[in-house]
N, C-alpha and C positions, 0 to 999 in steps of 0.2 A: 978757920973755916971748919964747919961741922962735917960730920961723916956723910950726911945726905948730899951736901953740896959737892964734896969730893967725888962721891959716886956718880952724881949727875954730870959733873965735868968730864969724868972718864967716859961716860956713855956718849956725851956730846962729841968727844974726840973720835970715838969709834964710829959714830954716825957720820961724821965728816968723811972718814975713810970709806964707809959703805956707800955714801952718795957718789963719790968718785968712781968706785968700782962698779956700781950699778950702771952708771952712765956709760962706762966703757963696755960693759956686757951688752947693754941695749944697742949701742952703736955696732958692735960685732954682730948682733942679731940682724941688723939691717944689711950688713955685708953678706951674711950667710944667705939672706933672702936672694940677693943677686946671684950668688953661685948656684943656689938651688934652682933658680929660674933658668939659668943657662944650661943646667944639667937635667932639667925637667924632673927634679927630685921633689917628692911631696914635702910639704911643710912639717907635717906631724910625723915624728919618728918615735913610736912608743918604746921600741927596744932601747934606743939611746937614753930616753928619759928614765927607763927602769934601771939601766946600768948606772946612771948617775945616782939615783936614789939608793941603789944597793951599795954604792961606794961611800956613802956617808958614814963616817966613823961612829961606832957605838959610844954613846955618852948619855948622861941623864937628860940631855936636851935633844936627842936624836929625832924624836917625833916632831918637835917644833921646827927643827932644821929642815926636815922633809917637807913640812907644810910650806915653809918659805920657798923651797925649791919648786914645789908644785905651782906656787903663785908665779915664780919667775918663768917657768915653762909656759904658763898661760899668757903672761904678758909678752914674752918673746914671740909666741905664735901670733898674737894680735899685731905686733909690729910687722911680722913677716907677711901677714895677710893683707895689710894695707896696700892699696894700689899706688 
């Protein structure tokens, strides 16, 4: 097996883990929606989002990770805004 194939196989394994984790995260977003509805809490919590972004460890990929989280926030809000 060549190096490219090995690298891609490793990426595929990570992707499978990410798929499962993202599915769990989005399901939790749906549950959060119900709690927010019961408590009359707004969907958007900019302070929480900023705290999460600020907690991302410094690394050479930090800005990319932040962009992924911004996308996750957007998708989670879309899930929570669905009726």
